[in-house]
C-alpha angles and dihedrals in degrees: 000000000000125000092260095052121103135169135228130192113248088245092055092044093052089049090053091048091049092052093050092045090056090049096050108030140044137182108285092218093056103043101068105180096349096094132067104284095219091062113075094183138264137220117270089245090060093043093051094042090055096043101040100037091207115180092195105075091189089064090049091050090049092052092048091049091047095050097041095055134060128200119251088243094054091043091055088055093052097266119155132195119258089244143344111252094219098050131087122246130197132194114272113244106215122206131197109280126254088242091056092049092047092049090053093048090052091046092052093049092045096050095041101043111013116027120012096194126059119277121190093270093049091048090050091055090055093041090054091048103043107020116131095003092181089061094052096098113158108214099306097332116124117265127260098262109089115195116214114197126212107286096039111152131223130174122225129175148172132205117237126209093219143351093273090056090047091053091053089054093048092048092057105027097158094060102025095050098029126083113298122257116268095257090057098040105116122191113281138178092282107013129069119229112282095021110096120212128184112244118193145140136238092228129050093224090052090050092054093045092050090055089057092204118194122244111278096027126118126237126205118194137176139173122252119205125208115242096191134037111269136197117210132186104240113210092176091076090081090058093066115105106270116226123200109265119249120255091253096048087092093161088070098077128168087260091055091048091050089050089053090053091049090053088050089054090051090048089056089056091052091052094054108117118251106245128201091245093055112117121218088246089065089066096053097094093049090044088054089053092053092046090051093048090047102044105023101036092033093224126150100231145314143257128218137168122266121240092197099075132061094221127050112300128168131207124202131202122196121197098202122257095237134045094213123101130203123240092278092052098254116148117226116246127184090246139107123197116233103220092191090067097060111139125193123198139173116214108233101170142357124215122212128198115202138183128202112253116180114213111227118241092015118105097221 
């Protein structure tokens, strides 16, 4: 008996198993589209056998019998068994809660149209969403803080109107491909006006796609290498396929799963393409997120998925490790451009993928 061993009565253990079963599974015939579609359901015996890994089948049979029956006294008081032994059960697919969605709607309206800087309620929304990011581990998936060691590589590019413009970029890669100076930093998806951030991508193809260059234009790209260790908030973690937690992963509660889904909803907002008709005010909620991650969580940047590529592509945003600027207004970033990686492309064609979307109340 080691120090970490403990014992439970069979009665207490079956009560624990019953509680977790209710949290993680539901009757396949009653859930409609609320469960993971790939799982058509399994008998409680199979679910428990897989989750508990009990070598003593008599114990398993006792637990199943205990949880699939209810005493006449409890039944008379409206009690129901944990499950029916002959019915199929599927993993519950939790969604972000109505309360979470409502809080976010109020937060967006408040910060866009009423109060530009955080009040206590706005800060609470972000605290609830992002607090303790290194503890947000989704059933075995790595947590949201992604360490980037020295030598990490990011691609960044610009499109050039002609070869002369492209040559000017190549001759001054650090400034022409780096983040703009503060006086030229317009509001972006993650940065407020006047505060330059470094936007890049992990993949060269993603970098080109994010530029959305027109046909006939030129694109200049180069690799930037990190000169210091960085810690980024990684939104892409929520895009991993989510497996049902094990019975003994008790830290993964329904509340935690709902929070994961809410983060996934926020990630979808981050991935929305920036359109020409977007107003700077549309970026205010996502700018608030980046400011919170920067100043409250003390992280160096963030990562989110690209909506511009068919396969997995990842964008990165760096906040800048120092608040000082040089004489020209350039913020210092822990990056060095690798001039030997310069790539030069001419855009010959662009492919679009469309889907039919009927506009309501219009006869078209």
